C-alpha positions as CSV (number, residue, x, y, z in Angstrom):
1,M,-0.3,0.3,0.0
2,Q,1.7,3.3,-1.0
3,F,0.9,6.4,1.3
4,G,0.6,8.6,-1.4
5,A,-3.1,7.2,-1.2
6,V,-3.2,8.4,2.4
7,L,-2.2,11.8,1.6
8,A,-4.3,12.4,-1.4
9,A,-7.3,11.3,1.1
10,G,-7.1,14.9,2.5
11,T,-5.6,17.0,-0.4
12,F,-8.9,17.3,-2.4
13,A,-12.4,15.6,-2.4
14,V,-15.2,16.4,-4.8
15,L,-17.4,16.8,-1.9
16,S,-15.3,19.2,-0.4
17,L,-15.9,22.1,-3.0
18,M,-19.9,21.9,-2.0
19,T,-18.8,21.6,1.6
20,G,-17.0,24.4,1.7
21,S,-19.2,26.7,-0.2
22,A,-22.0,25.9,2.0
23,V,-20.1,26.5,5.1
24,E,-19.0,30.0,4.1
25,R,-22.6,30.7,3.3
26,L,-23.4,29.5,6.9
27,V,-20.5,31.3,8.5
28,P,-19.8,34.1,6.4
29,E,-16.6,36.4,6.7
30,P,-17.3,39.7,8.3
31,L,-16.6,42.8,5.0
32,G,-13.4,44.2,4.9
33,G,-12.0,40.5,6.3
34,N,-9.3,42.6,8.6
35,L,-9.8,40.0,11.2
36,S,-7.5,39.7,14.5
37,G,-5.7,36.4,15.5
38,I,-8.1,35.9,18.1
39,E,-11.0,36.7,15.8
40,R,-9.5,34.6,13.0
41,E,-9.8,31.5,15.0
42,Q,-13.1,32.4,16.6
43,L,-14.3,32.0,13.2
44,D,-12.5,28.9,11.7
45,A,-13.9,27.3,14.8
46,Q,-17.3,28.5,13.8
47,R,-16.9,26.9,10.5
48,V,-15.5,23.5,11.6
49,G,-18.4,23.7,13.9
50,A,-20.6,24.0,11.3
51,A,-18.9,21.2,9.1
52,A,-19.2,18.9,11.3
53,A,-22.8,19.3,11.7
54,M,-23.3,18.9,8.2
55,A,-21.5,15.5,8.6
56,F,-24.1,14.4,11.0
57,G,-27.0,15.8,9.2
58,S,-26.0,14.0,5.8
59,G,-24.7,10.9,7.9
60,A,-28.6,10.8,9.7
61,L,-29.9,11.4,6.1
62,M,-28.4,8.3,4.6
63,L,-28.9,6.2,7.6
64,G,-32.7,7.1,6.9
65,M,-32.2,6.3,3.3
66,F,-30.7,3.1,4.5
67,A,-33.9,2.3,6.9
68,L,-35.8,3.3,3.7
69,Q,-34.0,0.9,1.4
70,L,-33.5,4.0,-0.8
71,G,-30.6,1.9,-2.5
72,V,-32.6,1.2,-5.2
73,L,-32.0,5.4,-6.4
74,S,-28.4,4.2,-7.7
75,T,-30.6,2.3,-10.4
76,F,-31.2,5.7,-11.8
77,L,-27.4,6.5,-12.3
78,S,-27.1,4.7,-15.9
79,E,-23.6,4.0,-17.3
80,P,-23.4,7.0,-19.1
81,V,-24.1,9.7,-16.1
82,V,-21.9,7.8,-13.9
83,K,-19.1,8.3,-16.1
84,A,-19.2,11.6,-17.3
85,L,-20.2,12.8,-13.3
86,T,-16.7,10.9,-12.5
87,S,-14.9,12.3,-15.8
88,G,-16.5,15.7,-15.2
89,A,-15.3,15.8,-11.4
90,A,-11.7,14.9,-12.1
91,L,-11.7,18.0,-14.6
92,H,-13.1,19.8,-11.2
93,V,-10.3,18.2,-9.5
94,L,-7.8,19.1,-12.0
95,V,-8.6,22.7,-12.3
96,S,-8.5,23.3,-8.6
97,Q,-5.3,21.7,-8.2
98,L,-3.3,24.5,-10.8
99,P,-3.0,27.0,-7.9
100,S,-0.5,24.8,-5.9
101,L,0.9,23.4,-9.5
102,L,1.7,26.5,-10.3
103,G,3.1,28.6,-7.1
104,L,-0.5,30.7,-6.8
105,P,-1.8,31.3,-3.8
106,L,-5.3,32.3,-5.4
107,P,-8.8,32.1,-3.3
108,R,-10.9,29.2,-3.7
109,Q,-14.0,29.8,-5.8
110,I,-17.4,28.5,-5.5
111,G,-20.8,28.1,-6.8
112,C,-21.5,27.6,-10.3
113,F,-19.2,28.0,-13.2
114,A,-16.6,27.9,-10.3
115,L,-14.2,25.6,-13.0
116,F,-14.4,28.7,-15.2
117,K,-13.7,31.4,-12.7
118,T,-10.8,29.5,-11.2
119,L,-9.2,29.2,-14.9
120,A,-9.5,33.0,-15.4
121,A,-7.9,33.5,-11.9
122,V,-5.2,31.3,-13.0
123,L,-4.8,33.0,-16.5
124,T,-5.0,36.5,-14.4
125,A,-1.9,35.0,-12.0
126,L,-0.2,32.8,-14.2
127,P,2.7,35.8,-14.8
128,R,3.1,35.7,-10.8
129,S,3.4,31.9,-10.9
130,N,6.6,30.8,-8.7
131,P,9.2,29.3,-10.9
132,A,10.3,26.9,-8.0
133,E,6.9,25.0,-7.9
134,L,6.5,25.2,-11.5
135,T,9.8,23.5,-11.8
136,I,9.1,20.9,-8.7
137,S,5.6,20.5,-10.6
138,A,7.1,19.8,-13.8
139,L,10.1,17.2,-12.3
140,S,7.1,15.4,-9.9
141,L,5.0,14.9,-13.1
142,A,8.1,13.6,-15.3
143,L,8.6,11.1,-12.8
144,L,4.8,9.7,-11.2
145,V,3.2,9.8,-15.1
146,P,6.0,7.2,-16.3
147,V,6.1,5.1,-12.7
148,K,2.3,5.0,-13.6
149,E,2.4,3.6,-16.8
150,L,4.7,1.3,-15.7
151,N,2.6,-0.2,-13.4
152,V,-0.2,-0.5,-14.9
153,R,1.7,-2.0,-18.1
154,F,3.6,-4.5,-16.1
155,R,1.0,-5.2,-13.2
156,D,1.5,-9.4,-13.8
157,R,4.9,-9.3,-14.2
158,L,6.2,-7.1,-11.3
159,P,6.1,-8.5,-7.4
160,T,4.8,-5.0,-5.8
161,P,4.1,-1.9,-7.8
162,I,6.5,0.1,-8.0
163,P,6.3,3.1,-4.9
164,G,6.0,6.2,-7.2
165,E,5.0,8.4,-5.1
166,I,6.6,7.5,-1.5
167,V,9.7,8.1,-3.1
168,M,8.5,11.4,-4.8
169,V,7.5,12.5,-1.1
170,L,10.5,11.8,0.1
171,L,12.8,13.3,-2.0
172,A,10.8,16.3,-2.2
173,S,10.5,16.7,1.7
174,V,14.5,16.1,2.3
175,L,15.2,18.4,-1.0
176,C,13.3,21.2,-0.2
177,F,14.3,20.8,3.9
178,T,18.0,20.6,2.9
179,S,17.7,23.6,0.6
180,S,15.2,26.1,2.1
181,L,12.9,26.1,-0.7
182,D,10.3,27.3,1.5
183,T,12.3,30.5,2.4
184,R,14.5,31.1,-0.5
185,Y,12.1,30.4,-2.9
186,N,8.6,31.5,-1.4
187,V,7.6,27.3,-2.1
188,Q,4.2,26.7,-0.6
189,I,4.5,23.6,2.2
190,V,2.5,21.2,3.6
191,G,3.7,22.9,7.4
192,L,2.8,22.1,10.8
193,L,0.0,19.4,10.7
194,P,-2.0,19.5,14.3
195,G,-0.8,16.5,16.1
196,G,-2.9,14.1,18.9
197,F,-6.0,12.6,18.5
198,P,-8.9,15.1,18.8
199,R,-11.2,14.7,21.4
200,P,-14.5,13.4,20.6
201,L,-17.5,16.2,21.1
202,L,-21.4,16.1,19.7
203,P,-21.6,18.8,17.3
204,N,-24.3,21.8,17.7
205,L,-27.3,20.3,17.3
206,A,-28.8,23.3,17.1
207,E,-27.9,24.0,13.7
208,L,-29.4,21.3,12.0
209,P,-32.2,23.1,11.6
210,R,-30.4,25.6,9.3
211,I,-28.0,22.8,7.8
212,V,-30.9,20.3,6.9
213,A,-30.8,22.2,3.0
214,D,-27.1,22.1,2.9
215,S,-27.0,18.3,4.4
216,L,-29.6,16.9,1.5
217,P,-27.8,17.2,-1.4
218,V,-24.4,16.4,-0.2
219,A,-25.8,13.3,1.3
220,L,-27.3,12.6,-2.5
221,V,-23.5,13.3,-4.0
222,T,-21.8,11.4,-1.0
223,F,-24.2,8.2,-2.4
224,A,-24.2,9.3,-6.0
225,V,-20.3,9.7,-6.4
226,S,-19.2,6.4,-4.4
227,A,-21.9,4.4,-6.1
228,S,-20.8,5.5,-9.1
229,L,-17.3,5.1,-8.1
230,A,-18.6,1.6,-6.6
231,S,-20.2,0.8,-9.7
232,I,-17.2,1.7,-12.2
233,Y,-14.8,-0.9,-10.4
234,A,-16.9,-3.3,-9.9
235,D,-17.8,-3.9,-14.0
236,K,-14.4,-3.6,-14.4
237,Y,-13.4,-6.9,-11.8
238,S,-16.4,-8.5,-12.3
239,Y,-17.9,-8.5,-8.5
240,T,-21.7,-6.7,-7.3
241,I,-22.5,-4.2,-4.8
242,D,-25.1,-3.6,-2.4
243,S,-25.9,0.2,-2.7
244,N,-28.2,0.0,0.6
245,Q,-24.9,-1.2,2.2
246,E,-23.2,1.9,0.8
247,L,-26.0,4.1,2.2
248,L,-25.1,2.3,6.1
249,A,-21.8,2.6,5.4
250,H,-21.6,6.1,5.1
251,G,-24.0,7.1,7.1
252,V,-22.6,5.3,9.9
253,S,-19.1,6.8,9.3
254,N,-20.4,10.4,8.4
255,L,-22.0,10.0,12.4
256,I,-18.6,8.8,13.7
257,S,-16.6,11.3,12.1
258,S,-18.6,14.3,12.8
259,L,-17.8,13.4,16.9
260,F,-14.3,14.6,15.8
261,S,-14.6,17.7,14.3
262,C,-14.3,16.0,10.5
263,F,-16.5,17.3,7.3
264,P,-19.1,15.2,5.3
265,N,-17.1,11.9,3.4
266,S,-17.4,10.4,0.5
267,A,-15.5,8.2,-1.8
268,T,-12.8,10.2,-3.6
269,L,-11.4,10.1,-7.5
270,A,-7.6,10.3,-6.4
271,T,-7.8,8.2,-3.5
272,T,-9.4,5.4,-5.5
273,S,-7.6,5.4,-8.2
274,L,-4.7,5.5,-6.0
275,L,-5.6,2.3,-4.1
276,V,-6.0,0.4,-7.3
277,D,-3.2,1.4,-8.6
278,A,-1.5,0.3,-5.2
279,G,-2.9,-3.2,-5.5
280,G,-5.7,-2.7,-2.7
281,N,-8.4,-5.6,-3.3
282,T,-10.1,-5.9,0.1
283,Q,-10.8,-4.0,3.1
284,L,-7.3,-4.7,4.5
285,A,-6.1,-2.2,2.4
286,G,-8.5,0.6,4.2
287,L,-7.5,-0.8,7.0
288,F,-3.6,-0.2,6.4
289,S,-4.5,3.4,5.5
290,C,-6.2,3.9,8.8
291,A,-3.0,2.5,10.8
292,V,-0.9,5.2,8.7
293,V,-3.2,8.6,9.0
294,L,-3.5,7.4,12.9
295,S,0.4,7.2,12.8
296,V,0.5,10.8,11.0
297,L,-1.6,12.1,13.7
298,L,0.0,11.1,16.7
299,W,3.7,10.9,15.1
300,L,4.6,11.4,12.3
301,G,3.1,14.8,11.2
302,P,6.5,16.8,11.8
303,F,8.1,14.8,9.3
304,F,5.9,16.4,6.6
305,Y,6.4,20.0,7.6
306,Y,8.7,20.4,4.7
307,L,6.4,18.2,1.8
308,P,5.4,21.1,-1.0
309,K,1.8,21.3,-1.6
310,A,2.8,20.9,-5.6
311,V,3.8,17.4,-4.9
312,L,0.6,16.9,-3.5
313,A,-1.3,18.2,-6.4
314,C,0.8,16.4,-8.9
315,I,-0.1,12.9,-7.2
316,N,-3.8,13.8,-7.0
317,I,-3.5,14.7,-11.1
318,S,-1.5,11.7,-12.1
319,S,-3.7,9.5,-9.7
320,M,-7.2,10.2,-12.4
321,R,-5.7,9.8,-15.1
322,Q,-8.0,6.8,-16.0
323,M,-10.9,8.9,-15.6
324,F,-9.8,11.0,-18.2
325,F,-9.4,7.8,-20.5
326,Q,-13.3,7.1,-19.7
327,M,-13.9,10.2,-22.9
328,Q,-12.1,7.4,-24.9
329,E,-14.9,5.6,-25.1
330,L,-17.0,8.3,-26.6
331,P,-16.7,7.3,-30.2
332,Q,-17.8,3.8,-29.7
333,L,-21.1,5.4,-27.4
334,W,-21.6,7.0,-30.4
335,R,-22.2,4.1,-33.0
336,I,-24.0,1.9,-30.4
337,S,-26.3,4.8,-28.9
338,R,-26.8,8.6,-30.1
339,V,-29.1,8.8,-27.2
340,D,-26.3,7.2,-24.5
341,F,-24.2,10.0,-26.4
342,A,-25.8,12.5,-25.6
343,V,-26.8,11.9,-21.9
344,W,-22.9,11.4,-21.7
345,M,-22.5,15.0,-23.0
346,V,-25.1,16.7,-21.3
347,T,-23.9,15.5,-17.9
348,W,-20.8,16.4,-18.3
349,V,-21.3,19.6,-19.5
350,A,-23.6,20.3,-16.9
351,V,-21.0,19.2,-14.1
352,V,-18.3,20.8,-15.6
353,T,-20.3,24.5,-16.6
354,L,-22.3,24.0,-13.3
355,S,-21.6,21.7,-10.1
356,V,-21.0,18.2,-9.5
357,D,-24.8,18.5,-7.5
358,L,-26.3,20.5,-9.9
359,G,-24.4,18.4,-13.1
360,L,-25.8,15.3,-11.2
361,A,-29.3,16.6,-11.1
362,V,-29.1,17.6,-14.8
363,G,-28.0,14.1,-15.6
364,V,-30.2,12.1,-13.4
365,V,-33.7,14.3,-15.1
366,F,-32.1,14.3,-18.8
367,S,-31.6,10.4,-18.5
368,M,-35.0,10.0,-17.2
369,M,-36.5,12.2,-20.1
370,T,-35.0,10.2,-22.7
371,V,-36.3,6.9,-21.3
372,V,-40.2,9.0,-21.1
373,C,-39.4,10.7,-25.0
374,R,-38.4,6.4,-25.9
375,T,-41.6,5.2,-24.8
376,Q,-43.6,7.8,-26.4
377,R,-41.5,6.7,-30.2
378,V,-42.1,3.0,-29.9
379,Q,-44.3,1.8,-32.8
380,C,-47.1,-0.4,-32.8
381,L,-46.6,-3.6,-34.8
382,A,-48.6,-5.5,-37.0
383,L,-47.8,-9.3,-37.1
384,G,-47.6,-12.0,-39.3
385,L,-46.9,-16.0,-39.4
386,A,-43.9,-16.6,-40.2
387,E,-43.9,-19.4,-43.0
388,G,-43.1,-22.7,-41.5
389,T,-43.0,-22.0,-38.1
390,E,-45.6,-20.5,-35.1
391,L,-43.3,-17.6,-34.8
392,Y,-45.4,-14.3,-35.3
393,R,-42.8,-11.4,-36.8
394,P,-43.2,-7.8,-37.8
395,L,-44.8,-7.5,-41.5
396,R,-42.5,-5.0,-42.1
397,E,-39.7,-7.3,-42.3
398,R,-41.1,-9.1,-45.7
399,H,-39.7,-12.7,-44.8
400,K,-42.8,-14.6,-46.5
401,L,-45.2,-14.1,-43.5
402,L,-48.9,-15.3,-43.6
403,Q,-51.5,-12.9,-43.0
404,I,-55.3,-13.4,-42.7
405,P,-57.7,-11.4,-44.4
406,G,-60.1,-10.0,-41.6
407,L,-57.3,-10.8,-38.9
408,C,-55.1,-8.2,-37.4
409,I,-52.5,-8.9,-34.3
410,L,-50.5,-6.1,-33.2
411,S,-48.0,-6.2,-30.8
412,Y,-47.7,-2.8,-28.0
413,P,-44.1,-3.4,-27.1
414,T,-44.1,-0.4,-24.4
415,P,-45.6,0.4,-20.9
416,L,-49.0,1.6,-20.8
417,Y,-49.4,4.8,-18.5
418,F,-50.5,8.5,-19.1
419,G,-47.6,9.3,-21.3
420,T,-48.5,6.8,-23.7
421,R,-52.4,6.3,-23.5
422,G,-52.5,9.2,-26.2
423,Q,-50.5,7.5,-28.6
424,F,-51.9,3.7,-28.1
425,R,-55.2,5.3,-29.1
426,R,-53.8,7.1,-31.9
427,T,-52.2,4.0,-33.1
428,L,-54.8,1.6,-32.7
429,E,-57.3,3.8,-34.4
430,R,-54.5,3.7,-37.4
431,H,-54.3,0.3,-37.4
432,L,-57.8,-0.7,-37.1
433,G,-59.7,2.3,-39.1
434,L,-61.3,3.4,-35.6
435,R,-62.6,7.1,-35.7
436,E,-64.6,9.1,-33.8
437,G,-68.5,8.7,-35.7
438,G,-67.4,5.9,-37.9
439,K,-65.2,3.3,-39.4
440,E,-62.5,3.7,-42.1
441,T,-60.2,2.0,-44.0
442,P,-57.5,0.6,-41.6
443,K,-53.9,1.0,-41.9
444,T,-51.7,-2.2,-43.5
445,D,-48.0,-3.3,-43.3
446,G,-48.1,-5.3,-46.0
447,P,-47.6,-4.6,-49.6
448,P,-48.3,-1.6,-51.2
449,D,-50.6,-3.1,-53.7
450,A,-52.4,-5.4,-50.9
451,V,-56.5,-4.6,-50.6
452,A,-57.3,-3.6,-46.9
453,E,-60.4,-5.9,-45.9
454,P,-62.5,-4.8,-43.1
455,I,-60.8,-6.0,-39.5
456,R,-63.4,-8.4,-37.8
457,V,-61.2,-9.9,-35.3
458,V,-57.9,-8.2,-33.7
459,V,-55.2,-9.8,-31.5
460,L,-53.4,-7.3,-29.0
461,D,-49.8,-8.8,-27.7
462,C,-49.9,-7.2,-24.7
463,S,-46.4,-8.9,-24.0
464,G,-44.2,-5.6,-24.0
465,I,-46.2,-3.7,-21.7
466,T,-44.4,-4.4,-18.4
467,F,-46.9,-2.2,-16.8
468,A,-50.2,-0.1,-16.9
469,D,-51.7,2.5,-14.7
470,A,-55.2,3.6,-14.3
471,A,-55.1,5.9,-16.8
472,G,-53.8,3.4,-19.3
473,A,-56.3,0.8,-18.0
474,R,-59.5,2.4,-18.8
475,E,-57.6,3.3,-22.7
476,V,-58.1,-0.2,-23.1
477,V,-61.4,-0.4,-21.6
478,Q,-62.7,2.4,-24.0
479,L,-60.6,0.2,-26.9
480,S,-62.7,-2.6,-26.1
481,R,-66.0,-0.8,-26.4
482,R,-65.2,1.4,-29.4
483,C,-64.3,-2.4,-31.1
484,R,-67.5,-3.6,-30.3
485,D,-69.2,-1.3,-31.2
486,A,-67.4,-1.1,-34.8
487,G,-67.9,-5.0,-35.1
488,I,-64.2,-6.2,-34.3
489,H,-64.1,-8.7,-31.8
490,L,-61.3,-8.1,-29.1
491,L,-59.0,-10.7,-27.6
492,L,-55.7,-9.9,-25.4
493,A,-52.6,-12.2,-25.3
494,Q,-49.7,-12.6,-23.1
495,C,-51.0,-10.0,-20.3
496,N,-48.5,-10.4,-17.2
497,A,-50.5,-10.6,-13.8
498,S,-49.7,-6.9,-12.7
499,V,-51.3,-5.5,-15.9
500,L,-54.2,-8.1,-15.8
501,G,-55.1,-7.3,-12.5
502,T,-54.8,-3.4,-13.2
503,L,-57.1,-4.4,-16.4
504,T,-59.8,-6.0,-14.4
505,Q,-59.6,-3.2,-11.5
506,A,-60.5,-1.0,-14.3
507,G,-63.7,-2.6,-15.1
508,L,-62.3,-4.5,-18.5
509,L,-64.1,-7.8,-17.9
510,D,-67.5,-6.3,-17.8
511,R,-66.6,-4.9,-21.2
512,V,-65.1,-8.6,-22.7
513,T,-65.4,-11.9,-21.4
514,P,-63.0,-14.3,-19.8
515,E,-62.7,-15.9,-23.0
516,Q,-61.0,-13.6,-24.8
517,L,-57.9,-13.7,-22.6
518,F,-55.1,-16.0,-23.9
519,V,-51.6,-17.0,-22.7
520,S,-49.8,-16.4,-25.7
521,V,-50.5,-14.7,-29.1
522,Q,-50.5,-18.5,-31.1
523,D,-53.7,-19.5,-29.1
524,A,-55.2,-16.4,-29.7
525,A,-54.6,-16.6,-33.6
526,A,-56.1,-20.4,-33.2
527,H,-59.4,-19.1,-31.6
528,A,-59.9,-15.8,-34.2
529,L,-58.8,-18.2,-37.6
530,E,-61.8,-20.5,-35.9
531,R,-64.1,-17.4,-35.5
532,L,-63.8,-16.2,-38.6
533,E,-64.1,-19.6,-40.7
534,S,-67.5,-19.7,-38.6
535,A,-68.7,-16.5,-39.4
536,G,-68.6,-17.1,-43.2
537,P,-66.8,-18.6,-46.6
538,K,-62.7,-19.6,-45.8
539,S,-60.5,-16.8,-45.9
540,C,-58.1,-16.4,-48.4
541,T,-54.3,-16.5,-47.0
542,V,-51.8,-13.7,-47.9
543,W,-48.3,-14.1,-48.3
544,V,-46.0,-11.0,-47.9
């Protein structure tokens, strides 16, 4: 296990952007900003208390979500949303590290467009960048990036990953100490790390009502980022995750850490990537990390006094290369599904342009809207019997399909709910020739020169209707009434138990008899043929 993972855990997390902006909004700095040392300490103590209260509130909310088994919400994080979220967040991490990389002591930008504000501030202050820190950053990246690539390419051949981070931390600390880079060249260093173990202290619960509005998005983003990273590596290494267990773990973690004046915690891009690169496979990796952090708090903190902050920034940046490599999948995603490509791009642009939490919300909403829109565009298909089989295929495929005059077999492959009821009605009217005030010539999916005969029996294949709400069920009941008035015998096939229950509660059996319900399209078609033959001369079959 590499010590760089421990350092990366404390240097940056996407969640710290949200927490920092919320804390600065809850405990603003007085106008003017000219504070004495005691006033500055009091302001910092208030902000630490607000951050701890937010950790307590977000932990309590996640435990409530666990109690309600709301881990299922992670199913709404589609793969394009997850990868766009992590890639966009990685860009936030990269840009936030630029001031440390260049030696520019710039204030942190918060809120929407923070990434562009930071870039503008960096470009404006670029002439004032520190050449010494710029050199340290260049040398650090020149060492870390090749080492990372070697560890990835020769993972199976190396007995243990090359500890590039440890080497870089030791070299930089020794060089800064022996050369007095902090005093001679004004290199920003970590400085004195507070020693000792903090005493447990219950957060100020009086602050909870005021910070609930900020704790909720923190809890949701914590869960979303953690579930996203977990799902990425679960897919990569072929294992499964329990979303509710993730809620329980993060809820307990935030509650306990709030007792020690910690801000809300979550899975981080840099730390996760570092752990994977270091070969961590089990919870023992996390236990070892905790042991090292505890050692730093109790004993080793003074040894990192002279560590340049630019080195930490380089460790974070080099560890996130895999997140940026996800963009290489975009051309393939464009070929597979342009809708998913659009979801990826919209989510990424929203995360980069706005913020991580707002970008996540935009991505999830847009992803759900694409699902709704796709249900609106599903077409009802007319089916015919494939030659030499008992299978019914769409007539538009033109594979020698048998069509019986007077019989129409339709398949509606989408849920039937309030959003699709209008389309369902219009589609059935077009296929069956139903219009208000009379009966018209039905549409045919057969050859252009085929003569459309009046439809006497219609079979509706309901296998694609996965669910139906009250509005959709009433539409089926209205269809049965209109078919009866038009002299069309309606048969329903392959209704699942849930859909059939909803249709029954809506009064379908008041319009049709149980004999009009069939377990398969084949049975319904056979019954329809018998009805047509008994009603008149034998119908002529048509091959299309």
